[in-house]
C-alpha positions as CSV (number, residue, x, y, z in Angstrom):
1,M,0.0,0.0,-0.1
2,S,1.2,3.6,-0.7
3,Y,0.5,6.2,1.9
4,R,1.4,8.9,-0.7
5,T,-1.4,11.4,-1.6
6,A,-1.5,14.8,-3.3
7,D,-1.6,16.5,0.0
8,S,1.5,14.8,1.2
9,L,3.5,16.1,-1.8
10,R,2.8,19.7,-1.1
11,S,5.6,21.9,0.0
12,V,6.1,23.2,3.6
13,T,6.2,26.9,4.2
14,L,7.1,29.3,7.1
15,D,3.3,29.9,7.6
16,D,2.9,26.1,8.0
17,V,5.5,26.1,10.8
18,R,4.0,29.1,12.5
19,G,0.5,27.5,12.2
20,A,2.0,24.3,13.8
21,R,3.4,26.3,16.7
22,K,0.1,27.8,17.5
23,M,-1.4,24.2,17.4
24,L,1.3,22.9,19.8
25,S,0.9,25.7,22.3
26,G,0.4,24.0,25.7
27,V,1.1,20.6,24.2
28,A,4.9,20.6,23.5
29,R,7.4,22.1,25.7
30,V,9.6,25.0,24.6
31,T,12.8,23.1,25.5
32,A,15.8,24.6,27.2
33,M,19.0,25.7,25.6
34,E,22.1,25.1,27.4
35,G,25.6,26.4,26.9
36,S,28.5,23.9,26.6
37,R,31.8,25.4,27.9
38,H,33.7,22.3,26.8
39,L,32.3,22.4,23.2
40,S,32.7,26.1,23.1
41,Q,36.4,25.8,23.9
42,L,36.8,23.1,21.3
43,V,35.2,24.9,18.4
44,G,36.5,28.4,19.5
45,A,33.0,30.0,19.5
46,P,29.9,29.8,21.7
47,V,28.1,26.3,21.5
48,H,24.6,25.9,22.7
49,L,22.6,22.6,23.1
50,K,19.0,22.6,22.2
51,C,17.6,20.0,24.6
52,E,14.8,18.1,22.7
53,N,15.8,15.1,24.9
54,L,13.9,17.0,27.6
55,Q,10.7,17.2,25.4
56,R,7.5,15.3,26.4
57,T,8.1,11.6,25.5
58,G,11.8,12.3,25.4
59,S,12.2,13.5,21.8
60,F,11.0,16.0,19.2
61,K,8.7,13.4,17.6
62,L,5.7,14.7,19.7
63,R,5.6,17.9,17.7
64,G,5.2,16.4,14.3
65,A,2.9,13.6,15.3
66,Y,0.5,16.0,17.1
67,V,0.4,18.5,14.2
68,R,-0.3,15.5,11.7
69,I,-3.1,14.0,13.8
70,A,-4.7,17.2,14.9
71,G,-5.1,18.1,11.2
72,L,-7.1,14.9,10.3
73,L,-10.8,15.2,9.4
74,P,-13.4,14.0,12.0
75,E,-14.1,10.9,10.0
76,E,-10.3,10.1,9.8
77,R,-9.9,10.5,13.5
78,A,-12.9,8.2,14.1
79,A,-11.1,5.5,12.1
80,G,-8.0,5.8,14.2
81,V,-4.3,5.9,13.4
82,V,-1.4,3.5,13.0
83,A,2.2,3.9,13.0
84,A,5.4,1.9,12.9
85,S,8.4,2.7,15.1
86,A,11.1,1.2,17.2
87,G,10.7,4.0,19.8
88,N,10.5,7.7,19.6
89,H,7.9,8.1,16.9
90,A,5.9,5.5,18.6
91,Q,5.8,7.4,21.8
92,G,5.0,10.6,20.0
93,V,2.0,9.1,18.1
94,A,0.8,7.4,21.3
95,L,0.9,10.6,23.4
96,A,-0.5,12.8,20.6
97,S,-3.4,10.4,20.0
98,S,-4.3,10.2,23.6
99,L,-4.4,14.0,24.0
100,L,-6.6,14.2,20.9
101,G,-8.8,11.5,21.8
102,V,-7.9,9.2,18.8
103,H,-7.3,5.4,19.0
104,A,-3.7,4.6,18.0
105,T,-2.3,1.3,17.0
106,V,1.5,1.1,17.0
107,F,3.5,-1.6,15.4
108,M,7.0,-2.2,16.9
109,P,9.7,-4.7,16.1
110,K,9.8,-7.7,18.4
111,G,13.3,-6.8,19.4
112,A,12.4,-3.1,20.3
113,P,13.6,-2.3,23.9
114,L,11.3,-3.1,26.6
115,P,11.2,0.4,28.2
116,K,10.1,1.9,24.8
117,I,7.3,-0.6,24.4
118,S,6.2,-0.1,28.0
119,A,6.3,3.7,27.5
120,T,4.3,3.5,24.3
121,R,1.6,1.4,26.0
122,D,1.6,3.8,29.0
123,Y,0.9,6.8,26.7
124,G,-2.3,5.0,25.5
125,A,-1.5,3.2,22.4
126,E,-2.2,-0.5,21.5
127,V,1.1,-2.0,20.8
128,R,1.5,-4.9,18.3
129,L,4.8,-6.5,18.0
130,H,5.8,-7.6,14.5
131,G,8.8,-8.4,12.5
132,Q,12.5,-8.3,13.4
133,V,13.4,-5.0,11.7
134,V,11.6,-1.8,11.1
135,D,10.9,-2.5,7.4
136,E,8.9,-5.6,8.3
137,T,7.0,-3.6,10.9
138,L,6.3,-0.7,8.6
139,H,4.9,-3.2,6.0
140,A,2.6,-4.6,8.7
141,A,1.3,-1.2,9.9
142,Q,0.6,-0.2,6.2
143,E,-1.3,-3.5,5.6
144,Y,-3.3,-2.7,8.8
145,A,-4.1,0.8,7.5
146,A,-5.4,-0.7,4.2
147,E,-7.5,-3.3,6.0
148,T,-9.1,-1.2,8.7
149,G,-9.1,2.4,7.3
150,A,-6.8,3.7,10.0
151,V,-4.7,6.7,8.9
152,F,-1.1,5.8,8.6
153,I,1.2,8.4,10.4
154,H,4.5,8.4,8.8
155,P,7.5,9.4,11.0
156,F,9.0,12.0,8.6
157,D,7.5,12.0,5.1
158,H,4.5,14.3,5.4
159,P,4.4,18.1,5.2
160,D,2.3,18.3,8.6
161,V,5.0,16.3,10.3
162,I,7.7,18.5,9.0
163,A,5.9,21.6,9.9
164,G,5.6,20.4,13.5
165,Q,9.3,19.6,13.6
166,G,10.1,23.0,12.2
167,T,8.9,24.7,15.4
168,V,12.2,23.7,16.9
169,G,13.8,26.1,14.4
170,L,11.6,29.0,15.5
171,E,12.6,28.4,19.1
172,I,16.3,28.3,18.3
173,L,16.1,31.7,16.5
174,E,14.4,33.2,19.6
175,Q,16.8,31.6,22.1
176,C,20.0,32.3,20.3
177,Q,19.4,35.2,18.0
178,E,23.1,35.5,17.1
179,V,23.2,31.8,15.8
180,R,25.4,31.2,12.8
181,T,25.3,27.4,12.4
182,I,22.7,24.8,13.3
183,V,23.7,21.2,13.5
184,V,21.0,18.5,13.5
185,G,20.8,14.7,13.3
186,M,19.2,13.2,10.1
187,G,17.5,9.8,9.5
188,G,14.6,10.3,7.0
189,G,15.1,14.1,7.3
190,G,12.0,15.5,8.9
191,L,13.6,17.3,11.6
192,A,16.3,18.9,9.5
193,A,13.8,19.8,6.7
194,G,11.5,21.4,9.2
195,I,14.2,23.4,10.9
196,A,15.5,24.4,7.5
197,V,12.1,25.7,6.3
198,A,11.7,27.9,9.4
199,V,15.2,29.2,9.8
200,K,16.1,29.9,6.1
201,A,12.9,31.9,5.7
202,L,13.8,34.2,8.5
203,R,17.6,34.1,8.6
204,P,19.0,32.8,5.2
205,D,22.5,33.6,6.5
206,V,22.4,30.7,9.1
207,R,24.1,27.7,8.0
208,I,22.3,24.3,8.6
209,V,24.3,21.1,8.8
210,G,22.7,17.7,8.9
211,V,24.6,14.7,10.4
212,Q,24.2,11.0,9.7
213,A,25.8,7.8,11.0
214,E,28.4,6.4,8.6
215,G,26.6,3.2,8.4
216,A,23.2,4.6,7.6
217,A,24.0,7.7,5.5
218,C,21.3,7.6,2.9
219,Y,21.4,11.2,2.1
220,P,24.9,11.6,0.5
221,P,24.2,9.1,-2.2
222,S,20.6,10.3,-2.7
223,L,21.7,13.9,-3.1
224,A,24.4,12.9,-5.5
225,A,21.8,11.0,-7.5
226,G,19.2,13.7,-7.3
227,R,16.6,11.3,-6.0
228,P,16.1,9.2,-2.9
229,V,18.4,6.1,-3.0
230,S,17.9,3.1,-0.7
231,L,20.7,1.5,1.3
232,E,20.7,-2.2,1.3
233,S,21.4,-2.7,5.1
234,P,21.9,0.4,7.2
235,A,23.6,-0.4,10.4
236,T,24.4,1.9,13.5
237,M,23.8,2.1,17.1
238,A,21.9,5.2,16.6
239,D,18.5,3.7,15.9
240,G,16.8,7.1,15.8
241,I,18.5,7.9,12.6
242,K,18.9,4.4,11.2
243,V,16.9,5.0,8.1
244,G,17.6,3.3,4.7
245,R,15.9,5.9,2.3
246,P,15.1,9.5,2.6
247,G,11.5,10.6,2.6
248,L,10.4,12.2,-0.7
249,V,9.1,15.4,1.0
250,P,12.0,16.1,3.3
251,F,14.5,15.1,0.5
252,G,13.3,18.0,-1.7
253,I,13.6,20.5,1.2
254,V,16.9,19.1,2.4
255,G,18.3,19.4,-1.1
256,E,17.4,23.0,-1.5
257,L,17.8,24.3,2.1
258,V,20.3,22.3,4.1
259,D,23.9,23.5,3.4
260,E,25.9,20.3,4.2
261,V,25.4,16.7,5.2
262,R,28.2,15.3,7.3
263,T,28.6,11.6,8.5
264,V,30.1,10.4,11.9
265,S,31.6,7.1,13.0
266,E,30.2,4.9,15.8
267,D,33.3,5.9,17.9
268,R,32.4,9.5,17.6
269,L,28.8,8.8,18.5
270,S,29.9,6.9,21.6
271,A,32.3,9.7,22.6
272,A,29.5,12.4,22.1
273,L,27.0,10.3,24.3
274,L,29.7,10.1,27.0
275,L,30.6,13.9,26.8
276,C,26.8,14.8,27.1
277,L,26.5,12.8,30.1
278,E,29.7,13.8,32.0
279,R,30.0,17.4,30.9
280,A,26.5,18.6,30.2
281,K,24.7,16.2,32.6
282,L,22.3,15.2,29.9
283,V,21.1,11.8,29.1
284,V,21.0,11.6,25.3
285,E,20.5,8.7,22.9
286,P,23.1,8.1,20.1
287,A,21.0,9.7,17.4
288,G,20.5,12.7,19.7
289,A,24.1,13.1,20.2
290,S,25.1,13.0,16.5
291,P,25.5,16.8,16.2
292,V,28.0,16.8,19.1
293,A,29.7,13.8,17.4
294,A,30.1,16.1,14.3
295,L,31.6,18.9,16.4
296,L,34.0,16.5,18.0
297,D,34.9,15.2,14.6
298,A,35.8,18.5,13.0
299,P,35.5,21.4,15.3
300,E,37.1,23.9,12.9
301,A,34.3,23.3,10.3
302,F,31.6,25.1,12.2
303,E,31.2,28.9,12.4
304,G,29.9,30.0,15.8
305,P,27.7,30.6,17.6
306,V,26.6,27.0,16.9
307,V,23.3,25.3,18.1
308,A,23.6,21.5,18.3
309,V,20.0,19.9,18.5
310,L,19.9,17.0,20.9
311,S,17.0,15.4,19.3
312,G,16.2,12.6,21.9
313,G,17.0,11.0,25.2
314,N,15.3,7.7,25.0
315,V,18.3,5.3,25.2
316,D,17.8,1.8,26.4
317,P,19.8,1.2,29.5
318,V,21.4,-2.0,28.1
319,L,22.5,0.0,25.1
320,M,23.6,2.9,27.3
321,Q,25.9,0.5,29.1
322,R,27.5,-0.8,25.9
323,V,27.8,2.7,24.3
324,L,29.5,4.2,27.5
325,R,32.0,1.4,27.6
326,H,32.6,1.9,23.8
327,G,32.9,5.6,24.3
328,M,35.4,5.1,27.2
329,A,37.4,2.8,25.0
330,A,37.5,5.2,22.2
331,Q,38.9,7.8,24.6
332,G,41.5,5.5,26.0
333,R,39.7,5.3,29.3
334,Y,38.8,1.6,29.1
335,L,41.1,-1.1,28.3
336,A,40.4,-4.9,27.8
337,V,43.5,-7.2,27.7
338,R,44.1,-10.9,27.7
339,L,47.2,-12.6,28.9
340,R,48.5,-16.0,30.2
341,L,49.9,-16.8,33.6
342,T,51.0,-19.9,35.6
343,D,48.0,-21.3,37.2
344,R,49.2,-21.5,40.8
345,P,48.2,-19.8,44.1
346,G,49.2,-16.1,44.2
347,A,49.6,-15.7,40.4
348,L,46.6,-13.5,40.1
349,A,47.5,-11.5,43.1
350,T,50.9,-10.7,41.5
351,L,49.3,-9.7,38.4
352,L,46.9,-7.3,40.2
353,G,49.8,-5.9,42.1
354,V,51.4,-4.8,38.9
355,L,48.2,-3.1,37.8
356,S,47.9,-1.5,41.1
357,A,51.3,0.0,40.8
358,V,50.4,1.8,37.7
359,D,46.9,2.9,39.1
360,A,44.8,0.9,36.8
361,N,41.3,0.2,38.1
362,V,40.2,-3.5,37.6
363,L,36.5,-3.6,36.6
364,D,36.3,-7.3,35.7
365,V,38.4,-10.5,35.7
366,S,37.7,-13.7,34.0
367,H,39.6,-16.9,33.9
368,V,39.9,-19.7,31.2
369,R,41.6,-22.9,32.3
370,T,40.2,-25.6,30.0
371,D,41.0,-24.3,26.5
372,P,43.0,-26.8,24.5
373,R,45.4,-23.9,23.4
374,L,46.6,-23.7,26.9
375,G,49.3,-25.7,28.6
376,L,48.7,-28.0,31.5
377,T,49.8,-25.4,34.1
378,E,48.5,-22.2,32.2
379,A,45.4,-20.0,32.6
380,E,44.3,-17.3,30.4
381,V,43.0,-14.2,32.1
382,E,40.9,-11.4,30.5
383,L,40.9,-8.1,32.3
384,H,38.7,-5.0,31.8
385,L,40.4,-1.9,33.2
386,E,39.5,1.5,33.7
387,T,42.3,3.9,32.6
388,K,43.1,7.6,32.3
389,G,43.6,8.0,28.6
390,P,45.7,6.8,25.7
391,A,49.0,7.6,27.5
392,H,47.9,5.6,30.5
393,C,46.8,2.7,28.4
394,A,50.3,2.6,26.9
395,E,51.9,2.8,30.3
396,V,49.8,-0.2,31.6
397,G,50.8,-2.3,28.5
398,R,54.5,-1.5,29.1
399,S,54.3,-2.4,32.8
400,L,52.7,-5.7,32.1
401,R,55.2,-6.6,29.4
402,D,58.1,-5.5,31.6
403,A,56.7,-7.9,34.2
404,G,57.0,-10.7,31.7
405,Y,53.4,-11.1,30.6
406,L,52.5,-11.7,27.0
407,V,49.6,-9.3,26.3
408,S,47.0,-9.3,23.7
409,A,44.1,-6.9,23.1
C-alpha cells in the first residue's frame, strides 16, 4: 500500500510552521537551550545545546505527530491512526493520539527495547509486536491501515509532520538570536527539513548542517543521484537515525535548504554520548548526540555561535551501558586485555599488584583454564580496566610486558 497522496506532496512553508506552533501551544514544551563550555572551547566559539531530549516523550517526535493527527478530518480521527516505530515516533504518536482522543495502534519490532514498548503502552497506544526489523514492522502497519481504514502516520515523510518539527527552528532563533550554524541529526530528514524551512525563511545567512551515522548515511548518495536512494542494510547504534531511504518530501527540502550533510563514526557517537552525560549532565541517545559527534569530529568546520540539536534521550539502559563502555574505550579510558599466567596460588595477586602499581582500576576479571590452546599449568585471564587516557593505556601495557606477561588486546 502507498500512503502517498497529493496532500503529502505539497511543500512546507514558514506559515505552516507558524501554524503548527500555535497548534502545539500548551502541548509541546519550549525546550531549554544550554551552553556547553567544553564544546565552546573546542570549537573556539559559543556552542549551545537545544535540549529536545527533555521534550515530552523524550524526543522532538511529539511535535510532528501531534500536528499531523490534529489536522485529520473528523471521519479520519474516528477511524484511528496507525504507526510503525522502534521507539521515539511510537511514543510521540501514542501521546498525541491520547491527547486528541484518537485510538492509536503502533506496530513495533519484536526486538524493540522493553522500556520503549512499555512507555508507548503507558501513553495510551495499542502496541503490536511484528517483525524483526523496522521495514517488516512498517509493512505490517501499512497493511493494517489498508484493511481497517486507519490513517497511517509516517514518521517523517509528510508536510504536517515536517511543519511540526520546524517549530524547533523557530525556538532556536528566539533563544539564540546570534546563531550562525545549526547542527541537527538526520535519519529520514523530517527534523532537518522542518528546521531548514523555518530558519532559512527568517535567517537565510544561518548555515544548517545535517549529520548522519556512517553506516546509515542515505542522504549523501541520494543527493548525488538527485533522488532518494535506498541503502541495502543500514547499520548503526543510533537507531533514531537508522533510516535506509530519505523521505520524498524532506528530501526535496533538504536538497534545497540544508547547506551540508556530514557523517560520523560509531566511535564519535559513543564519545559524544559520553560527553553529554559527563560534561552537560544530559542523558542523550546516540542519534540525539550525533550533532555533538560532528563537532568533536571537525570542530574547525563550524562557524559560531553554534546550536547543536539534541533530538532525543530515549536510550535503552542496556545500550547505554554498551555505548558508554565503547565511548570510554574510544577515549582510551577503558582497556580490555588478555594474557596468560601460570595457574598457581598467588599468580593473580601478583598480576593485580602490577596493575595497582600503575593505578589501573580493575573492573572485571575472567579466567579460562580448560582451553586446548593452553598448557597444562597455564590459565588465560581477561581483564577489563578503567584507565586515564591513551598515554595511561600505553603505560599499563608496558608495565605488564616488563613484568613478563604476553599481552594481547
